[in-house]
LUMMI-476437 format. One line per 4 residues: number of its first residue (from 0); their letters; for each residue y, x, z of N, C-alpha, C. Coordinates in steps of 0.1 Angstrom, whole numbers, plus 5000, padded with zeros to 4 digits. Each point is the difference from the previous one (the first is absolute). Example, Ala and Ser with C-alpha at 12.3 -4.5 7.8 and 13.67 -1.06 7.14 Angstrom:
2
0) as) 4943 5132 5078 5012 4991 5000 5012 5009 5000 | 5011 4996 4993 5011 5009 5000 5011 4992 5008
***
This chain:
325
0) xxxx) 4617 9706 8064 4986 5005 5002 4991 4988 5002 | 5004 4990 5007 4991 4988 5003 5005 4988 4992 | 5006 5001 4989 5005 4988 4992 4989 4991 4997 | 4988 5006 4996 4989 4991 4996 4994 4993 5012
4) xxxx) 5000 5006 5012 4996 4994 5012 5009 4988 5003 | 5012 5001 4999 5010 4989 5003 4999 4989 4990 | 4995 5003 4988 4998 4989 4990 4988 4992 5005 | 4990 5007 5005 4989 4992 5006 5005 4992 5012
8) xxxx) 5008 5006 5008 5006 4993 5012 5007 4987 4995 | 5008 5001 4990 5008 4989 4995 4990 4988 4996 | 4989 5003 4994 4990 4990 4996 4995 4993 5013 | 4997 5008 5010 4996 4994 5013 5011 4992 5007
12) xxxx) 5012 5004 4999 5011 4993 5007 5003 4987 4993 | 4998 4999 4987 5003 4988 4992 4988 4990 5000 | 4989 5004 5007 4989 4991 5000 4999 4992 5013 | 4996 4987 4999 4998 4992 5011 4987 5002 5008
16) xxxx) 4991 5008 4994 4987 5002 5006 4995 5013 4996 | 4987 5002 5002 4993 5013 4996 5001 5001 4985 | 5000 5013 4996 5000 5003 4985 4989 5010 4997 | 4992 4996 4991 4988 5009 4996 5005 5013 4994
20) xxxx) 4992 5010 5001 5003 5012 4994 5000 4999 4985 | 4992 4991 4995 4999 4997 4985 5013 4994 4995 | 5006 4991 5008 5013 4994 4996 5011 5010 5000 | 5001 5008 5010 5010 5010 5001 4998 5010 4988
24) xxxx) 4988 5004 4998 4997 5009 4988 5005 4994 4987 | 4998 4987 4998 5004 4993 4988 5016 4999 4999 | 5006 4996 5011 5014 4998 5000 5008 5013 4998 | 4995 5011 5006 5007 5013 4999 4995 5009 4989
28) xxxx) 4989 4996 4994 4994 5008 4989 4995 5014 5005 | 4994 5000 5012 4994 5012 5005 4985 4997 5004 | 4993 5011 5003 4986 4998 5003 4998 4995 5014 | 4988 4995 5003 4996 4995 5013 5001 5012 5010
32) xxxx) 4995 5012 4996 5001 5011 5009 5014 5004 5003 | 5009 4999 4991 5014 5003 5002 5006 4990 5010 | 4996 4987 4999 5005 4990 5009 4996 5004 5015 | 4987 5004 5002 4995 5004 5013 5008 5012 5005
36) xxxx) 5002 5010 4991 5008 5012 5004 5014 4996 5005 | 5006 4991 4993 5014 4996 5004 5000 4991 5013 | 4989 4993 5002 4999 4992 5012 4999 5010 5012 | 4992 5010 4998 4999 5010 5011 5013 5007 5003
40) xxxx) 5008 5003 4989 5013 5006 5002 5009 4991 5008 | 4999 4987 4997 5009 4990 5007 4996 5000 5015 | 4987 5000 5002 4995 4999 5014 5004 5013 5008 | 5000 5011 4993 5005 5013 5006 5015 5000 5003
44) xxxx) 5007 4991 4993 5014 4999 5002 5004 4990 5011 | 4989 4994 5006 5003 4991 5011 4998 4985 4997 | 4997 4996 4987 4998 4986 4997 4986 4996 5005 | 5000 4988 5006 4987 4994 5004 4995 4991 4989
48) xxxx) 4989 5005 4994 4994 4993 4988 4986 4998 5003 | 4996 4987 5000 4986 4996 5003 4993 5000 4987 | 4988 5007 5000 4992 5001 4987 4986 4995 5003 | 4996 4990 4992 4986 4995 5001 4994 5000 4986
52) xxxx) 4987 5002 4999 4993 5000 4987 5001 4987 4993 | 5000 4989 5008 4999 4987 4994 5014 4995 4995 | 5010 5002 5008 5013 4994 4997 5010 5010 4993 | 4999 5013 5004 5009 5010 4994 5010 5005 5011
56) xxxx) 5012 5001 4997 5010 5006 5009 5011 4990 5004 | 5003 5001 5013 5011 4991 5005 5009 5009 5009 | 5013 4998 4997 5010 5007 5008 5002 4993 5013 | 4997 5006 5011 5001 4994 5013 5014 5002 5007
60) xxxx) 5005 5013 4998 5012 5004 5006 5006 5011 4993 | 5014 5000 4998 5006 5011 4994 5001 5012 5009 | 5003 5012 4994 5001 5012 5007 5012 5000 5009 | 4999 5007 5011 5012 5001 5009 5008 5012 4998
64) xxxx) 4996 5008 4989 5007 5012 4997 5013 4996 4992 | 5009 5010 5000 5013 4998 4994 4999 5004 4985 | 4991 4994 4993 4997 5003 4986 5012 4995 4991 | 5004 5008 4990 5010 4995 4990 4996 4987 4994
68) xxxx) 4988 4998 4997 4996 4987 4994 5004 4988 5009 | 4998 5002 5013 5003 4989 5009 5015 4999 5002 | 5007 5011 5000 5015 4999 5002 5006 4994 4988 | 4995 5003 4988 5006 4995 4987 4998 4985 4999
72) xxxx) 4990 4994 5006 4998 4986 4999 5011 4992 5007 | 5007 5007 5010 5010 4994 5008 5014 5005 4997 | 5001 5011 4991 5012 5007 4998 5010 4991 4991 | 5012 5000 5004 5010 4992 4992 5013 5009 4998
76) xxxx) 4997 5011 4994 5011 5010 4997 5000 5002 4985 | 5011 5006 4995 5001 5004 4986 4996 5015 4998 | 5004 5008 5010 4998 5015 4999 4992 5006 5012 | 5005 4997 5012 4994 5006 5012 4985 4996 5002
80) xxxx) 4991 5010 4999 4986 4997 5002 4992 4996 4988 | 5007 4999 4988 4993 4996 4988 4990 5011 4996 | 5003 5012 5004 4990 5011 4998 4997 5005 5014 | 4987 5002 5003 4995 5004 5013 4989 5011 4999
84) xxxx) 5000 5009 5010 4989 5009 5001 4994 4998 5014 | 4987 5000 5001 4993 4996 5012 4991 5012 5005 | 5000 5002 5013 4991 5011 5006 4994 4994 5013 | 4988 5003 5002 4994 4996 5012 5005 5009 5011
88) xxxx) 5002 5013 4997 5006 5009 5010 5007 5011 4992 | 5011 5005 5005 5008 5011 4994 5008 5006 5011 | 5005 5012 4997 5009 5007 5010 5012 4992 5003 | 5007 4995 4990 5011 4991 5001 5004 4994 4987
92) xxxx) 5005 4988 5000 5004 4994 4987 5012 5007 4994 | 5009 5005 5008 5011 5008 4995 4995 5012 4993 | 4990 5007 5005 4994 5012 4994 4994 4996 4987 | 4993 4989 4999 4995 4996 4987 5011 4997 4990
96) xxxx) 5011 4994 5005 5011 4997 4991 5006 5012 4994 | 5001 5011 5008 5006 5012 4995 4991 5007 4990 | 4987 4999 5002 4990 5005 4990 5002 4993 4987 | 5002 4987 5000 5001 4992 4988 5013 5004 4993
100) xxxx) 5011 5002 5008 5012 5003 4993 5000 5014 4994 | 4992 5009 5005 4998 5012 4993 4994 4999 4986 | 4993 4989 4998 4992 4998 4987 5007 4990 4991 | 5009 4992 5006 5006 4989 4992 5015 4999 5002
104) xxxx) 5007 4995 4991 5014 4997 5001 5002 4990 5011 | 5009 5003 5010 5002 4990 5011 5005 4986 4994 | 5007 5000 4989 5005 4988 4994 4988 4991 4996 | 4989 5005 4996 4989 4992 4996 4992 4995 5012
108) xxxx) 5003 5006 5012 4993 4996 5012 5008 4991 5009 | 5012 4996 4995 5009 4992 5009 4992 4987 5003 | 5000 4997 5013 4993 4988 5005 4986 5002 5003 | 4994 5011 4997 4986 5003 5003 4997 5000 5015
112) xxxx) 4990 4994 5005 4997 5000 5014 4986 5007 5002 | 5000 5010 5009 4988 5007 5004 4995 4994 5013 | 4988 4996 5001 4994 4994 5011 4989 5008 5006 | 4999 5001 5013 4988 5007 5006 4995 4991 5012
116) xxxx) 4987 4999 5001 4995 4993 5012 5002 5008 5012 | 5000 5013 4999 5004 5009 5012 5006 5013 4995 | 5008 5006 5008 5006 5013 4996 4996 5010 5011 | 4996 5012 4995 4995 5010 5010 5012 5009 5004
120) xxxx) 5011 5000 4993 5011 5009 5003 5013 4994 4998 | 5002 4987 5003 5012 4993 4998 5011 5006 5009 | 5012 5001 4994 5012 5006 5007 5011 4990 5001 | 5006 4999 5012 5011 4992 5003 5013 5008 5000
124) xxxx) 5010 4994 5006 5013 5007 5001 4999 5013 5008 | 5008 5010 4997 5001 5013 5007 4986 5007 5001 | 4992 4998 4989 4987 5006 4999 4989 4996 5010 | 5003 4988 5006 4990 4995 5010 4988 4994 4993
128) xxxx) 4989 5000 5007 4988 4994 4994 5001 4985 4999 | 4995 4994 4989 5001 4986 4998 4985 4995 5001 | 4997 4994 5011 4986 4995 5003 4997 4989 4990 | 4989 5002 4992 4998 4990 4989 4985 4997 5000
132) xxxx) 4995 4992 5010 4986 4997 5000 4997 4988 4990 | 4987 4997 4998 4996 4989 4992 5006 4987 5006 | 5003 4990 4991 5005 4988 5004 5015 4998 4998 | 5007 5011 4998 5015 4999 4998 5003 4999 4985
136) xxxx) 5013 5000 4998 5005 5000 4986 5008 5013 4999 | 4994 5010 4993 5005 5013 4998 5003 5002 4985 | 5013 4999 4996 5004 5000 4986 5012 5009 4998 | 5001 5005 4987 5012 5006 4996 5005 4994 4987
140) xxxx) 5013 4996 4999 5005 4995 4987 5008 5011 4993 | 4996 5003 4988 5008 5010 4992 5011 4993 4993 | 5012 5006 5002 5013 4993 4995 5008 5011 4992 | 5004 4996 4989 5010 5008 4992 5013 4992 5002
144) xxxx) 5008 5004 5010 5012 4992 5004 5011 4999 4989 | 5004 4988 4997 5011 4998 4991 5012 4996 5009 | 5002 5008 5010 5011 4997 5009 5007 5014 5004 | 5013 5000 5004 5006 5013 5003 4993 5007 5011
148) xxxx) 5001 5014 4999 4993 5008 5010 5005 4997 5014 | 5012 4997 5002 5005 4997 5014 4996 4987 5005 | 4992 4992 4992 4995 4987 5005 4985 5000 5000 | 4993 5011 4997 4986 5001 5000 4994 4997 5014
152) xxxx) 5007 5003 5010 4995 4997 5014 4997 4985 5002 | 5007 4992 4992 4999 4986 5002 4987 4994 4995 | 4992 5009 4993 4986 4996 4996 4992 4998 5013 | 5002 5008 5010 4993 4999 5013 5004 4987 5006
156) xxxx) 5013 4997 5000 5005 4987 5005 4994 4988 4994 | 4999 5001 4986 4994 4989 4993 4985 4998 5003 | 4993 5012 5002 4986 4999 5004 4998 4995 5014 | 5009 5003 5009 4999 4995 5014 5002 4985 5000
160) xxxx) 5010 4995 4992 5003 4986 4999 4987 4993 4995 | 4994 5006 4989 4989 4994 4994 4988 4998 5009 | 4997 5010 5009 4989 4999 5009 5003 4989 5011 | 5012 5001 5005 5004 4990 5010 5000 4986 4995
164) xxxx) 5005 4998 4988 5000 4986 4994 4986 4996 4997 | 4991 5009 4995 4987 4996 4997 4992 4995 5013 | 5002 5008 5011 4993 4996 5012 5005 4987 5005 | 5013 4997 4998 5006 4988 5005 4995 4988 4991
168) xxxx) 5000 5002 4987 4996 4989 4991 4985 4997 5000 | 4992 5011 5001 4985 4998 5000 4994 4995 5013 | 5006 5005 5011 4994 4998 5013 5009 4994 5011 | 5013 4997 4996 5010 4995 5009 5001 5009 5013
172) xxxx) 5000 5013 4997 5002 5010 5011 5014 5005 5000 | 5006 5002 5011 5014 5004 5002 5002 5015 4997 | 4996 5004 4989 5001 5015 4997 5015 5004 4998 | 5003 5011 5006 5014 5005 4999 5000 5015 4997
176) xxxx) 5011 5005 4995 5001 5014 4996 5007 5009 5011 | 4993 5010 5004 5006 5010 5009 5004 5012 4992 | 5013 5003 5002 5006 5012 4993 4992 5013 5003 | 4997 5008 4991 5004 4999 4986 4990 4994 4990
180) xxxx) 4987 5000 5004 4990 4996 4990 4987 4994 5006 | 5001 4993 5011 4988 4994 5006 5001 4985 5001 | 4989 4993 4999 5000 4985 5002 4993 4997 5013 | 5006 4992 5008 4995 4996 5013 4997 4985 5001
184) xxxx) 4990 4997 5008 4998 4987 5005 5001 5000 5015 | 5010 4994 5005 5003 5001 5015 5004 5014 5002 | 4993 5007 5010 5003 5014 5003 4990 5009 4995 | 4992 4996 4990 4990 5008 4994 5001 5003 4985
188) xxxx) 4998 5012 4996 5001 5004 4986 4988 4994 4992 | 5002 4995 4989 4989 4995 4991 5000 5006 4987 | 5011 5006 4996 5001 5007 4986 5011 5010 5000 | 4999 5009 4990 5010 5010 4998 5001 5004 4986
192) xxxx) 5011 5007 4997 5003 5004 4986 5004 5014 4999 | 4998 5007 4989 5005 5013 4998 5004 5002 4985 | 5012 5005 4998 5005 5002 4987 5001 5014 4997 | 4994 5005 4989 5001 5013 4995 5007 5000 4986
196) xxxx) 5009 5009 4998 5007 5000 4986 5000 5014 4994 | 5000 5000 4987 5002 5013 4993 5013 4998 4992 | 5010 5009 5002 5013 4998 4994 5006 5014 4996 | 5008 4999 4990 5008 5012 4995 5014 4996 4998
200) xxxx) 5009 5006 5007 5014 4997 4999 5002 4985 5003 | 5005 4992 4990 5002 4986 5003 4990 4991 4993 | 4988 5006 4996 4989 4993 4994 4988 5000 5008 | 4994 4988 5002 4988 4998 5008 4988 5000 4990
204) xxxx) 4991 5009 5001 4989 5001 4991 4990 4989 5003 | 4997 4998 5013 4991 4989 5004 5002 4998 5015 | 4995 4989 5005 4999 4997 5014 4986 4994 5003 | 4995 5004 5012 4987 4995 5004 5002 4993 5013
208) xxxx) 4998 4987 5000 5001 4992 5012 4986 4997 5006 | 4997 5007 5011 4988 4998 5008 5001 4989 5010 | 4990 4991 5000 5000 4989 5009 4987 5000 5008 | 5001 4998 5013 4988 4999 5008 5001 4987 5009
212) xxxx) 4990 4991 4998 5000 4988 5008 4987 4999 5007 | 5001 4998 5014 4988 4998 5008 4995 4986 4998 | 4994 4997 4989 4996 4986 4996 4988 4996 5009 | 4988 5005 4997 4988 4997 5007 4994 5012 5008
216) xxxx) 5009 5009 5004 4996 5012 5007 4994 4995 5014 | 4989 5005 5004 4993 4996 5012 5008 5005 5012 | 4999 4993 5012 5006 5005 5012 4995 5014 5004 | 4987 5003 4997 4995 5013 5004 5007 5011 4992
220) xxxx) 5003 4997 4987 5007 5011 4992 5015 5001 5004 | 5005 4990 5008 5014 5001 5004 5001 5005 5015 | 4989 5000 5007 5001 5003 5014 5004 5014 5004 | 4997 5010 4991 5003 5014 5003 5015 5004 4996
224) xxxx) 5007 4990 4993 5013 5003 4996 5010 4999 5012 | 5008 5010 5003 5008 5000 5012 5011 4989 5001 | 5005 4997 4988 5011 4990 5000 4994 4986 4999 | 5009 4990 5004 4995 4986 5000 4999 4996 4985
228) xxxx) 4988 4996 4997 4997 4995 4986 4992 4988 5000 | 5000 4993 4989 4992 4988 4999 4995 4999 4985 | 4993 4989 4998 4996 4997 4986 5002 4986 4997 | 5001 4996 4987 5002 4986 4996 4988 4992 5006
232) xxxx) 4988 5005 4998 4989 4992 5005 5000 4997 5015 | 5005 5010 5007 5001 4998 5015 5010 4989 5003 | 5011 5000 4992 5010 4991 5003 4997 4985 4996 | 4992 4999 4990 4996 4986 4995 4986 4996 5005
236) xxxx) 4993 5009 5006 4987 4996 5005 4988 5000 4991 | 5002 5005 4988 4989 5001 4990 5004 5010 4989 | 4989 5005 4993 5003 5008 4988 5008 4993 4990 | 5009 5007 4993 5009 4994 4990 4995 5005 4986
240) xxxx) 5005 4992 4990 4997 5003 4986 5009 5012 4996 | 4995 5012 5000 5008 5011 4997 5005 5000 4985 | 4992 4997 4990 5005 4999 4987 5012 4990 4998 | 4999 4989 5007 5011 4990 4999 5012 5006 5007
244) xxxx) 4999 5007 5011 5011 5005 5007 5007 5011 4992 | 4992 5009 4994 5006 5010 4991 5007 4994 4988 | 4994 4990 4994 5006 4993 4989 5014 4994 5004 | 5000 4995 5012 5013 4994 5005 5010 5011 5003
248) xxxx) 4996 5011 5006 5009 5011 5002 5006 5005 4987 | 4992 5002 4990 5004 5005 4987 5010 4990 4993 | 4997 4987 5002 5010 4990 4994 5013 5001 5007 | 5000 5001 5014 5012 5000 5007 5008 5013 4997
252) xxxx) 4992 5011 4998 5007 5013 4997 5006 5000 4987 | 4993 4995 4990 5006 5000 4986 5013 4992 5000 | 5000 4989 5006 5013 4992 5000 5011 5007 5006 | 4998 5008 5011 5011 5008 5006 5003 5012 4992
256) xxxx) 4990 5006 4994 5003 5012 4991 5008 4996 4988 | 4998 4988 4994 5008 4995 4989 5015 4998 5005 | 5002 4996 5012 5013 4999 5005 5007 5014 5000 | 4993 5010 5004 5005 5013 5001 5004 5005 4985
260) xxxx) 4991 4997 4991 5003 5004 4986 5013 4993 4995 | 5002 4988 5005 5012 4992 4996 5012 5003 5008 | 4999 5010 5009 5012 5004 5008 5003 4991 5011 | 4991 4991 5004 5002 4991 5011 4997 5006 5013
264) xxxx) 5007 5011 5003 4996 5007 5013 5003 4993 5012 | 5011 4992 5000 5004 4993 5012 4990 4990 5004 | 4994 4993 4991 4990 4990 5003 4988 5006 5007 | 4996 5012 4996 4989 5007 5006 5004 5004 5014
268) xxxx) 5012 5006 5002 5004 5004 5013 5001 4988 5010 | 5006 4989 4994 5001 4988 5008 4986 4994 5005 | 4991 5000 4991 4987 4995 5004 4993 5009 5010 | 5001 5014 4997 4995 5009 5010 5005 4998 5014
272) xxxx) 5013 4998 5001 5006 4998 5013 4995 4987 5006 | 4998 4990 4992 4995 4987 5006 4986 5001 5006 | 4993 5011 4995 4986 5002 5005 4999 5011 5010 | 5011 5006 5004 5000 5012 5008 4997 4996 5015
276) xxxx) 4992 5008 5006 4998 4999 5015 5006 5011 5007 | 5008 5009 4993 5007 5011 5005 5014 4998 5003 | 5007 4993 4991 5014 4997 5002 5003 4992 5013 | 5011 5003 5006 5004 4993 5013 4990 5003 5011
280) xxxx) 4993 5011 4999 4991 5004 5011 5005 5014 5005 | 4997 5002 5013 5002 5014 5005 4989 5009 4995 | 5003 5012 4995 4990 5008 4994 5002 5015 5005 | 4989 5007 5000 5001 5015 5001 4997 5006 4987
284) xxxx) 5008 5009 4995 4999 5006 4987 4997 5015 5002 | 4989 5004 4994 4996 5014 5001 5001 5006 4986 | 5009 5009 4997 5001 5007 4988 4995 5015 5001 | 5000 5007 4990 4997 5014 5000 5009 5008 5009
288) xxxx) 5013 4995 5001 5010 5008 5007 5004 4994 5014 | 4998 4987 5002 5004 4995 5013 4992 4987 5003 | 5003 4996 5013 4994 4987 5004 5011 4993 5008 | 5001 4987 4998 5011 4992 5007 4996 4985 5000
292) xxxx) 5007 4993 5008 4998 4985 5001 5012 4993 4997 | 4999 4987 4997 5011 4992 4997 4995 4986 4994 | 5010 4993 4995 4996 4987 4993 5000 5001 4985 | 4989 4996 4994 5000 5000 4986 5008 4988 4995
296) xxxx) 5011 5003 4993 5009 4989 4996 5000 4996 4985 | 4995 5009 4992 5000 4997 4986 4993 5011 4992 | 4998 4997 4987 4996 5011 4990 5011 5000 4990 | 5003 5012 4995 5011 5001 4990 4994 4998 4986
300) xxxx) 5008 5002 4989 4996 4997 4987 4990 5010 4995 | 4997 5011 5007 4990 5010 4996 4988 4999 5009 | 4999 4990 5008 4988 4998 5009 5000 5007 5013 | 5011 5008 5003 5001 5007 5012 5002 4990 5012
304) xxxx) 4994 5003 5011 5001 4992 5012 5013 5004 5007 | 5008 4990 5004 5012 5002 5007 4998 4997 5015 | 5002 5009 5009 4997 4998 5014 5013 5003 5008 | 5004 4990 5008 5011 5002 5009 4995 5006 5013
308) xxxx) 5004 5013 5002 4996 5006 5012 5007 4995 5012 | 4996 5003 5012 5006 4995 5012 5014 5004 5002 | 5004 5011 4993 5014 5005 5000 5009 4992 4991 | 4994 4992 4992 5007 4992 4990 5000 5006 4986
312) xxxx) 4996 5012 4999 4999 5007 4987 4989 4994 4991 | 5003 4998 4988 4990 4995 4990 4993 5012 4994 | 4987 5000 5002 4992 5011 4994 4992 4995 4988 | 5001 5007 4989 4993 4996 4988 4987 5008 4998
316) xxxx) 4989 4993 5000 4987 5007 5000 4993 4998 4986 | 4998 5010 4993 4994 5000 4987 4984 4999 5001 | 4995 5009 5009 4986 5001 5002 4997 5003 5015 | 4989 4995 5005 4996 5003 5013 4991 4989 5006
320) xxxx) 4995 5002 5012 4992 4990 5007 5009 4991 5008 | 4997 4987 4999 5008 4990 5007 4991 4993 5010 | 5003 5001 5013 4992 4994 5010 5008 4988 5006 | 4995 4988 4999 5007 4988 5004 4998 4998 5015
324) x) 5010 4997 5007 5000 4998 5014 4999 4985 5004
***
């Protein structure tokens, strides 16, 4: 929709100083009025552009929005994120993905990333509300898995590893994975994941990996959440480059997903364990049927948490809440 506006932006980015409307008009082969129209579009998208009658236009500062144009400048993947859909606000990125799949073959959407500046109806595990205010990274990756159905759960593991590694590499933060699908810094949650799949018998039609990262979410937007949460900006003391962080997450995820396609399941499990803050901890597990305590000793080949209860019995937990003591 804004391709022409971003062509104008490229001219500004490649210039060492102000650029006249006449020069932009000549370079792009568009009218002066069209140049001004696109400049206004860019300003509305958050770009700080100085305009003077004498000198023309100068880009002062890039937009702080999570625009595909900005992400693609930093993206180093072959598939993941090469196609993107962007929304200032939507019910949820998973909902958008499902609408897209109704209209298109999931195979053609593989690797597509849906981005929202905020979600009004984001959902987490067990139907819980997923708070998604401005400043975060709220995305869904559409995947047509080329892996066995009994290994699809490992997509979540690959996603968790990707977020933890990205936070470590970009900001030197000690991000760790809390079973089953949360990312923690210290004792506070900073990100979470949700995997939805559509399958028939032994065939997976598609998988939707939802990711939520409290990147630049303000303390005020976090204050009403009952659980201990934080944001990347709070941890590092300043706002972070969200497009760069998302680009890094997608790169880290693609490399782990390729391992899954190659059948390298053990390497994913091993890396997940190395980043776990749950294993070797005393935990309380709440499932739909029971609640118990014990020591989290391992995860099995299917991602289930193995807990040694005080009686010595090993309990295998496929799904539930895990509270670390």
